[in-house]
Residue frames as a rotation matrix with the C-alpha (Angstrom) as fourth column:
MET 1
-0.687 -0.298 -0.663 -6.51
0.383 0.627 -0.679 -21.34
0.618 -0.720 -0.316 -7.88
SER 2
0.434 0.900 0.025 -9.29
0.368 -0.203 0.908 -21.16
0.822 -0.385 -0.419 -5.29
ALA 3
0.249 -0.290 0.924 -8.90
-0.719 -0.695 -0.024 -19.25
0.649 -0.658 -0.381 -2.03
THR 4
0.866 0.113 0.487 -9.01
-0.437 0.644 0.628 -22.53
-0.243 -0.756 0.607 -0.11
ALA 5
0.780 -0.616 0.107 -6.23
0.594 0.677 -0.435 -24.03
0.195 0.403 0.894 -2.22
ALA 6
0.220 -0.714 0.664 -4.14
0.008 -0.680 -0.733 -20.89
0.975 0.167 -0.144 -1.86
ALA 7
0.475 0.011 0.880 -4.61
-0.833 -0.315 0.454 -20.91
0.282 -0.949 -0.140 1.92
SER 8
0.956 -0.096 0.278 -3.61
-0.035 0.902 0.430 -24.55
-0.292 -0.421 0.859 2.18
ASN 9
0.584 -0.789 0.189 -0.42
0.543 0.207 -0.814 -23.86
0.603 0.578 0.549 0.22
THR 10
0.072 -0.559 0.826 0.67
-0.358 -0.787 -0.502 -21.24
0.931 -0.260 -0.257 2.77
MET 11
0.814 0.246 0.526 0.05
-0.574 0.204 0.793 -23.37
0.087 -0.948 0.307 5.87
PRO 12
-0.264 -0.960 0.089 3.17
-0.962 0.256 -0.093 -24.99
0.066 -0.111 -0.992 7.32
ALA 13
0.079 0.207 -0.975 3.38
-0.297 0.939 0.175 -28.75
0.951 0.276 0.136 7.03
VAL 14
0.791 0.224 0.569 2.69
-0.608 0.189 0.771 -30.65
0.065 -0.956 0.286 10.22
ARG 15
-0.136 -0.883 -0.449 5.88
-0.460 0.458 -0.761 -32.19
0.877 0.103 -0.468 11.59
TRP 16
0.923 0.381 0.053 5.74
-0.246 0.480 0.842 -34.96
0.296 -0.790 0.537 14.13
GLN 17
-0.063 -0.981 0.181 8.84
-0.756 -0.071 -0.650 -35.15
0.651 -0.178 -0.738 16.33
PRO 18
0.364 0.134 -0.922 9.59
0.330 0.907 0.262 -38.42
0.871 -0.400 0.286 18.17
LEU 19
0.371 -0.176 0.912 9.95
-0.768 -0.609 0.196 -37.93
0.521 -0.773 -0.361 21.93
CYS 20
-0.492 -0.462 0.738 10.23
-0.799 0.576 -0.173 -41.39
-0.345 -0.675 -0.652 23.45
ARG 21
-0.741 0.252 -0.622 8.89
-0.153 0.839 0.522 -44.92
0.653 0.482 -0.584 23.29
ARG 22
0.334 0.941 0.053 5.63
-0.398 0.090 0.913 -46.23
0.854 -0.326 0.405 24.73
ALA 23
0.394 -0.243 -0.886 7.72
0.652 0.753 0.084 -48.31
0.648 -0.611 0.455 27.17
ASP 24
-0.700 -0.700 0.142 9.19
0.437 -0.577 -0.690 -45.07
0.565 -0.422 0.709 28.60
LEU 25
-0.258 0.712 0.653 5.75
-0.540 -0.667 0.514 -43.93
0.801 -0.220 0.556 29.79
VAL 26
-0.983 0.067 -0.169 4.29
0.179 0.514 -0.839 -44.71
0.031 -0.855 -0.517 33.20
ALA 27
-0.307 0.947 0.094 0.55
0.570 0.105 0.815 -45.33
0.762 0.304 -0.572 33.29
PHE 28
0.671 0.741 -0.042 -1.42
0.536 -0.445 0.717 -42.61
0.513 -0.503 -0.696 35.11
SER 29
0.420 -0.627 -0.656 1.73
0.562 -0.388 0.730 -40.62
-0.713 -0.676 0.189 35.79
GLY 30
0.941 -0.091 -0.326 3.90
-0.272 -0.775 -0.570 -37.99
-0.201 0.625 -0.754 34.15
VAL 31
0.237 -0.914 0.330 7.11
0.845 0.362 0.393 -38.27
-0.479 0.186 0.858 32.17
VAL 32
0.632 -0.059 -0.773 9.06
-0.160 -0.985 -0.056 -35.21
-0.758 0.159 -0.632 31.05
ALA 33
0.232 -0.535 0.812 10.67
0.919 0.395 -0.003 -34.83
-0.319 0.747 0.583 27.63
TRP 34
-0.338 -0.449 -0.827 12.57
0.068 -0.888 0.454 -32.09
-0.939 0.097 0.331 25.83
LEU 35
0.624 0.541 0.563 10.87
0.658 0.023 -0.752 -30.66
-0.420 0.840 -0.342 22.73
GLU 36
-0.328 -0.944 -0.028 13.82
0.757 -0.280 0.590 -29.37
-0.565 0.172 0.807 20.76
THR 37
-0.406 0.168 0.898 11.87
0.786 -0.437 0.437 -27.43
0.466 0.884 0.046 18.12
SER 38
0.558 0.671 0.489 10.12
0.270 -0.704 0.657 -25.32
0.785 -0.234 -0.573 20.79
ALA 39
-0.563 -0.814 0.143 12.93
-0.001 -0.173 -0.985 -25.36
0.827 -0.554 0.096 23.36
ALA 40
0.055 0.705 0.707 10.33
-0.897 -0.276 0.346 -26.51
0.439 -0.653 0.617 25.88
GLN 41
-0.968 -0.196 0.158 10.00
-0.250 0.818 -0.518 -29.12
-0.027 -0.541 -0.840 28.59
VAL 42
-0.182 0.933 -0.311 6.87
-0.739 0.079 0.669 -31.17
0.649 0.351 0.675 27.92
ALA 43
-0.641 0.114 0.759 5.04
-0.582 0.574 -0.576 -33.24
-0.501 -0.811 -0.302 30.51
LEU 44
-0.499 0.441 -0.746 3.55
-0.536 0.520 0.665 -36.38
0.681 0.732 -0.023 28.94
PHE 45
-0.448 0.455 0.770 0.66
-0.720 0.327 -0.612 -38.20
-0.530 -0.828 0.181 30.61
TYR 46
-0.732 0.145 -0.666 -0.43
-0.381 0.723 0.576 -41.69
0.565 0.675 -0.474 29.61
LEU 47
-0.402 0.708 0.581 -3.94
-0.753 0.105 -0.650 -42.76
-0.521 -0.699 0.491 30.64
PRO 48
-0.969 0.013 -0.246 -4.52
-0.148 0.768 0.623 -46.24
0.197 0.640 -0.742 29.22
GLY 49
-0.557 0.827 -0.070 -8.18
0.824 0.541 -0.166 -46.97
-0.099 -0.150 -0.984 28.60
HIS 50
0.055 0.541 -0.839 -9.14
0.260 -0.819 -0.511 -43.29
-0.964 -0.190 -0.186 28.29
THR 51
0.061 -0.019 0.998 -9.88
0.995 -0.078 -0.062 -41.43
0.079 0.997 0.014 25.07
PRO 52
0.533 -0.683 -0.500 -7.46
-0.377 0.337 -0.863 -39.98
0.757 0.648 -0.078 24.29
GLU 53
0.810 -0.292 -0.509 -4.80
0.544 0.697 0.467 -41.98
0.219 -0.655 0.723 26.12
LEU 54
-0.149 -0.984 -0.099 -1.94
0.988 -0.152 0.018 -39.52
-0.033 -0.095 0.995 25.69
TYR 55
0.914 0.400 0.067 -1.60
0.396 -0.916 0.068 -35.84
0.088 -0.035 -0.995 26.65
ALA 56
-0.192 -0.979 0.065 1.23
0.938 -0.203 -0.280 -33.30
0.287 0.007 0.958 26.39
LEU 57
0.896 0.438 0.066 1.33
0.383 -0.840 0.384 -30.12
0.224 -0.319 -0.921 28.51
ASP 58
0.236 -0.799 0.553 3.92
-0.324 -0.601 -0.730 -27.55
0.916 -0.007 -0.401 29.45
HIS 59
0.076 -0.333 -0.940 6.03
0.745 0.645 -0.168 -28.82
0.663 -0.687 0.298 32.36
PHE 60
-0.845 -0.468 0.258 6.28
0.240 -0.764 -0.599 -25.26
0.477 -0.444 0.758 33.80
ASP 61
0.038 0.830 -0.556 3.92
0.990 0.043 0.132 -24.40
0.133 -0.556 -0.821 36.67
PRO 62
-0.167 -0.110 0.980 3.07
0.337 -0.940 -0.048 -20.67
0.927 0.322 0.194 36.44
PHE 63
0.815 0.522 0.253 1.97
-0.059 -0.359 0.932 -20.51
0.577 -0.774 -0.261 40.09
SER 64
0.828 -0.549 -0.115 5.24
0.285 0.234 0.930 -21.77
-0.484 -0.802 0.350 41.59
ASN 65
0.699 -0.566 -0.438 7.51
-0.715 -0.536 -0.449 -20.68
0.020 0.627 -0.779 38.70
ALA 66
-0.293 -0.766 0.572 9.02
-0.676 0.589 0.443 -24.16
-0.676 -0.257 -0.691 38.70
TYR 67
-0.245 0.122 -0.962 9.23
-0.825 0.495 0.273 -27.04
0.509 0.860 -0.021 36.23
VAL 68
-0.832 -0.051 0.552 7.10
-0.465 0.607 -0.644 -29.55
-0.302 -0.793 -0.529 38.18
ILE 69
0.050 0.976 -0.210 3.88
-0.984 0.012 -0.179 -30.35
-0.172 0.216 0.961 36.29
GLY 70
0.056 -0.087 -0.995 5.17
-0.567 0.817 -0.104 -33.73
0.822 0.570 -0.003 35.15
ARG 71
-0.855 -0.388 -0.345 5.53
0.077 0.563 -0.823 -34.70
0.514 -0.730 -0.451 38.82
GLY 72
-0.524 0.733 0.434 1.93
-0.846 -0.507 -0.166 -33.83
0.098 -0.454 0.886 39.63
ILE 73
-0.729 0.389 0.563 -0.93
-0.010 0.816 -0.577 -36.12
-0.685 -0.426 -0.591 40.64
VAL 74
-0.854 0.470 -0.223 -3.20
-0.237 0.031 0.971 -37.40
0.464 0.882 0.085 37.86
GLY 75
-0.741 0.670 0.043 -6.87
0.200 0.281 -0.939 -37.38
-0.641 -0.687 -0.342 38.75
ASP 76
-0.577 0.686 0.444 -10.39
0.637 0.037 0.770 -36.71
0.511 0.727 -0.459 37.55
LEU 77
-0.759 0.432 -0.488 -12.61
0.130 -0.633 -0.763 -33.71
-0.638 -0.643 0.424 38.31
ASP 78
0.074 0.921 -0.382 -16.17
-0.488 -0.300 -0.820 -33.67
-0.870 0.247 0.428 36.99
GLY 79
0.747 0.268 0.608 -15.32
0.242 0.742 -0.625 -36.40
-0.619 0.614 0.490 34.49
ALA 80
0.869 -0.494 -0.029 -12.29
-0.259 -0.404 -0.877 -34.58
0.422 0.770 -0.479 33.04
PRO 81
0.519 -0.760 -0.390 -8.76
0.838 0.543 0.058 -35.93
0.168 -0.357 0.919 33.48
VAL 82
0.883 -0.229 0.410 -6.58
-0.274 -0.960 0.054 -33.40
0.381 -0.160 -0.911 35.32
ILE 83
-0.001 -0.901 -0.434 -3.11
0.691 0.313 -0.651 -32.98
0.722 -0.301 0.622 36.72
ALA 84
0.967 0.235 -0.096 -2.70
0.223 -0.603 0.766 -31.39
0.122 -0.762 -0.635 40.17
SER 85
0.321 -0.890 0.325 0.46
-0.350 -0.430 -0.832 -29.34
0.880 0.153 -0.449 40.54
PRO 86
0.201 -0.275 -0.940 2.66
0.683 0.727 -0.067 -30.99
0.702 -0.629 0.334 43.19
LEU 87
-0.801 -0.598 -0.027 3.40
0.441 -0.559 -0.702 -27.67
0.405 -0.574 0.712 44.89
TYR 88
-0.882 0.468 0.061 0.24
-0.421 -0.723 -0.547 -25.56
-0.212 -0.508 0.835 45.28
LYS 89
-0.691 0.550 0.468 -2.24
0.376 0.827 -0.418 -28.19
-0.617 -0.113 -0.779 44.01
GLN 90
-0.139 0.642 -0.754 -3.92
-0.760 -0.557 -0.334 -26.18
-0.634 0.527 0.565 41.23
HIS 91
-0.031 0.243 0.970 -5.70
0.359 0.908 -0.216 -28.53
-0.933 0.341 -0.115 38.82
PHE 92
-0.410 -0.139 -0.901 -5.09
-0.748 -0.514 0.420 -28.31
-0.522 0.846 0.107 35.08
ARG 93
0.684 0.671 0.286 -7.28
-0.319 0.629 -0.709 -30.13
-0.656 0.394 0.644 32.56
LEU 94
-0.247 -0.815 0.524 -5.16
0.200 0.486 0.851 -32.47
-0.948 0.315 0.044 30.49
SER 95
0.252 0.439 0.862 -7.24
0.893 0.238 -0.382 -31.85
-0.373 0.866 -0.332 27.35
ASP 96
0.578 0.067 0.814 -6.65
0.568 -0.749 -0.342 -28.10
0.586 0.660 -0.471 27.09
GLY 97
-0.427 -0.894 -0.134 -4.38
0.686 -0.224 -0.692 -27.04
0.589 -0.387 0.710 29.99
LEU 98
0.087 0.536 0.840 -7.04
-0.187 -0.819 0.542 -24.84
0.978 -0.205 0.029 31.63
CYS 99
-0.931 -0.352 -0.097 -6.51
0.068 0.095 -0.993 -24.19
0.359 -0.931 -0.064 35.35
LEU 100
-0.144 0.961 -0.237 -9.75
0.634 0.273 0.724 -25.07
0.760 -0.046 -0.648 37.15
GLU 101
0.080 0.129 -0.988 -9.03
0.943 -0.332 0.033 -22.73
-0.323 -0.935 -0.148 40.06
ASP 102
-0.053 -0.147 -0.988 -8.15
-0.058 -0.987 0.150 -19.73
-0.997 0.065 0.043 37.85
GLU 103
0.522 0.400 0.753 -9.61
0.640 0.400 -0.656 -19.71
-0.564 0.824 -0.047 34.33
ASN 104
0.893 -0.289 -0.344 -7.21
-0.414 -0.829 -0.377 -16.91
-0.175 0.479 -0.860 33.35
VAL 105
-0.140 -0.977 0.161 -4.32
-0.850 0.202 0.487 -19.41
-0.508 -0.068 -0.859 33.49
ARG 106
0.928 0.370 0.035 -3.74
-0.286 0.773 -0.566 -22.14
-0.237 0.516 0.824 30.94
LEU 107
-0.036 -0.938 0.346 -0.78
-0.166 0.347 0.923 -24.41
-0.985 -0.025 -0.168 30.30
ARG 108
-0.118 -0.099 -0.988 0.38
-0.986 -0.105 0.128 -24.82
-0.116 0.990 -0.085 26.72
THR 109
0.316 0.235 0.919 -0.67
-0.160 0.968 -0.193 -28.13
-0.935 -0.086 0.343 25.16
TRP 110
-0.517 -0.490 -0.702 0.57
-0.809 0.010 0.588 -30.02
-0.281 0.872 -0.402 22.11
PRO 111
0.714 0.618 -0.329 -1.05
-0.695 0.684 -0.224 -32.64
0.087 0.389 0.917 19.89
VAL 112
-0.481 -0.827 0.290 0.61
-0.853 0.518 0.063 -35.95
-0.202 -0.217 -0.955 20.75
ARG 113
0.693 0.701 -0.171 -0.01
-0.721 0.667 -0.186 -39.51
-0.016 0.251 0.968 19.60
PHE 114
0.111 -0.600 0.792 1.42
-0.148 0.778 0.610 -42.97
-0.983 -0.185 -0.003 19.27
ASP 115
0.451 -0.106 -0.886 3.12
-0.887 0.054 -0.458 -43.90
0.097 0.993 -0.069 16.02
GLY 116
0.297 -0.290 -0.910 3.54
0.000 0.953 -0.303 -47.62
0.955 0.090 0.284 16.52
ASP 117
0.330 -0.293 -0.897 5.84
0.895 0.399 0.199 -47.93
0.300 -0.869 0.395 19.53
ARG 118
-0.715 -0.684 0.145 6.98
0.630 -0.721 -0.289 -44.28
0.302 -0.116 0.946 19.38
VAL 119
0.325 0.691 -0.646 5.42
0.771 -0.589 -0.243 -41.25
-0.548 -0.419 -0.724 21.09
VAL 120
-0.570 -0.469 0.674 5.37
0.787 -0.548 0.284 -38.34
0.236 0.692 0.682 18.65
ILE 121
0.031 0.501 -0.865 4.41
0.609 -0.695 -0.381 -34.71
-0.792 -0.515 -0.327 19.20
GLU 122
0.610 0.217 0.762 3.38
0.763 -0.420 -0.492 -32.07
0.213 0.881 -0.421 16.70
ALA 123
-0.134 -0.797 -0.589 6.29
0.791 -0.444 0.421 -29.69
-0.597 -0.410 0.690 16.38
């Protein structure tokens, strides 16, 4: 067995967990869902017409120590889609969770996609 084959046998299988339906999402806004496998609150953002259209970030705002990210304001800074925290207005890139005001802070992100009508997240 090659080293590549051996490595692929030890990697965990990707599991996609359903979170909600496309109809549950609000365009250019956040919706919060519970990710059971990680015991985490996930903020989902749906940006129709963008590539990608769907993003999943941690709902917890580390600056205010509150679960509010899903209630933030969706915008665009320098061509990158962002979410502004509703409390202290820090901007987090939707693609990777990086805080644009403090590069030492990053929200957790998850791969998320549509599976037909369902929204699924990598668990």
